[in-house]
N, C-alpha and C positions, 0 to 999 in steps of 0.2 A: 363491596367497602362503602360504609356510610360518611360520605364526604362531611356533611353537615356536623357529624359527631366530632371530627376533628376542629371545627369553629367553635363549637360549643365548649369543648375543651378547653380551648384559649381563651373564650370568654369568661368562663367559669373559675379556670385555675391558671392565671396567667403566669404567676411566678414559676411554677413545676412546668408548664410548656416551654417559658424560656429557659429553664435548667436544659431541658432536653434538648433544646436548639444550640444551646453552648456545649453540650458534649456529644454533638453530632447525631442525636437518636432519631430515627425515620425522618430524615429530612427530604428526601424523595417524596415519600407517603404525603408528608404536610404539603409539602410544593403544589402535588396534584390536588390534594382536596381544598386548598384554601383557593386554588386557582379555579376549580369548578363551582364552589360555593358564591365567592364573590362576584362570579360572572352570571349567576343566577339572579343575583340581587339586583346587581345593574340592569340587568335586561329587563326586570320587571317594571324598575323604576323608568326606565326609557322608555319602555311602553306606555305608561303612564303620561309623561311629558310628551310624548308624540301623538296622544289621543285628541290634541287640540285642532287637529289638522289632518285627522282621519287613518283609515287603516295602512297604509303605504308609510305614513309617517311613522306611525306606531312600530311598523317591523322594522325600519331603518334605524329609529334612535334605539330600540330593542337589541340592535347589533352594535349602534356605534357608540352607545354608552359605556359598553364592557371594553371595546376598543381603545376608547378614549384613555382609560385608567392602565391599561396595558402597555399601549405604545409609549405613554408617560415614562412608566417603569422601565421599559425597554431602553427607551432613550436615557435616563437620567442614571438608572442602577451601575453601569460600569464605571460613570465617572465616581460615585461613591465608593464602589469597591476598592479601584485602583488608589485614591486619594487615602482611605484610611488604611491600606495596607501601607504605603508608602510611611504614614504616620506611626506605622507601628503595630497595625492589628495583626493579628494571626486567624482571625476567622476564614471559611470558606466563601466560594461565591455563593454556594446554595444555604449559608446561614444567613446572607445578606436576604436573598431571595426570598426566604421563608418570612424573614421581618419585616418585609415592604408589602408581602401578598398578605400577612396578617392585618398590616394596619389597612390595606384595602378592603380586606373582610369587614372590619369594623366600620369602616365607610360604608360598604355596602349593606350591612346591618341597619346602621344608623337612616339610611335613605328608605329602605324597606320599613322602618318605624315611622317614618315621616309619610309614607305613601297614603296611608287612609287621611290625612291632612290635606296633602296636595290633591287627592282626587276629590275631595269635599270640596274646594276652592275651584277645582277645575269644572264640578257639576253646578255650582251655584253661582257664580260670577264669571259671566262671560266677557272676561275682561284680558286681552292679550298681553297687554302691557303689564298690567299687575301679576299675572302668571308667570310671565318671564322674571319678574323683577322678585317675586316669591321664591321660586325656584335658584335664584341668583343666591339669595340668603340661605336656602337649604344645603345647597352645594357648599358656601361658605364654610357654614355650622359644621358640617360633616366633615367637609376636607380638614378643617383646624382640630375635628378630635381625632380624625385618625393620625395626623402628623404628629400631635402629642403623644399617642401610642407609641409610633414609630422612634420617634426620640427616646423617649423613656425606656422602652425596650432596649434599644439599640445602646445607652448608656450601660444599662444594667449588664449587658453582656460585655462591652468593652472594660467593663470594671473589673472582669475575672479575668484580663490579661494582665500578667505583671509588670509589663513595660507601659506606662500611661501617658504619653506626651503630652505637655500642658495644652496643645494647641489643637487636639482630636475635637474636644467639645465647641470649639468654635468653627472648626472645619464642616462639622455635622449640622450647627445651624445655619450656616453658610449655605449648604447643599439642599436643606429644607428651602429655603428662599428659591434656589433654582428650581427646584421641584415644582413649587407652587408657580413660577414665571412658565416654565413648559407647559404644565398641565391646562393653565388658563389660555395660553396663545395657541396650544394645540386643539383645545375646545372650539376657540374660534375658527380654527381651519377645517375643523370636521363638521362644522354646521351645515344645515338647521337641524337640531334636535327637538324644537317646539312646530317646526313649519310655518306657515303663513297663511292663517284662514282666508280662503276668498283667492289663491294665488295655487298655479298648477305646482304639483309635487316635484320638489328637486332634492336629489340624495346630497349634493354638495351645492355649495355656491361660491361664485368667483373671490377670490382674494382679495380684500379692501381692508384699509384702516388697521385697528387691532381691537383686542378684547377691550382694552381699557377704555379707548374713546367710545366704545358701543355702551359699554356700562354705563357711562355718565349719560349718554343719550337716552337708555332706557331709565335712569333715576329721574332725568327732565322731564321725560312724558309721563310718567308715572305722576309725578308732583304737579303736571300741568306747565311745567316751565319751558319756555321756547328761547 
């Protein structure tokens, strides 16, 4: 089975792909293929961002970056499924899973497209804080694109339900905010992804503060503010 062919099908003919999901066609096949293809792209990008701190960090980040997105999915998807079912949706759990994996695949593809740019700055500028800030920007852009694809896809699928409660769209938007918060905090929990040049390799770091305070510190350091 060519797993990447399923991903290309989604990228090139999204409406027909969504029609198949709506009708429950080859759901299991799509789940497996999108899971594998997205994990490959995440692993490749993880290896690039881990290269700032050597081979062990490259391997660790290549494993942890796919894990970050998959664990976020596992934590948040049941909440979306049950709330949407309560709101009147008749879709199966597998259909929701395919939609979210498809949006994750979009993020993976976008990260892969940014890989040459990230690698260029990695090789040409030896600035750890700038490299972290650059990747925060890359992850933000790709995440917003993936979330937008998921939102539009889910709205398209839900419009085919004859019963459309008025609060369903607001519920989906609220869930997307929750998904973003969970993903960013989980990324902080699973750190380091970049490592720390000159320091011993660490698979995980002790829990402290949170992602948002650390982001402010990265921006302040990059701008020379103290």
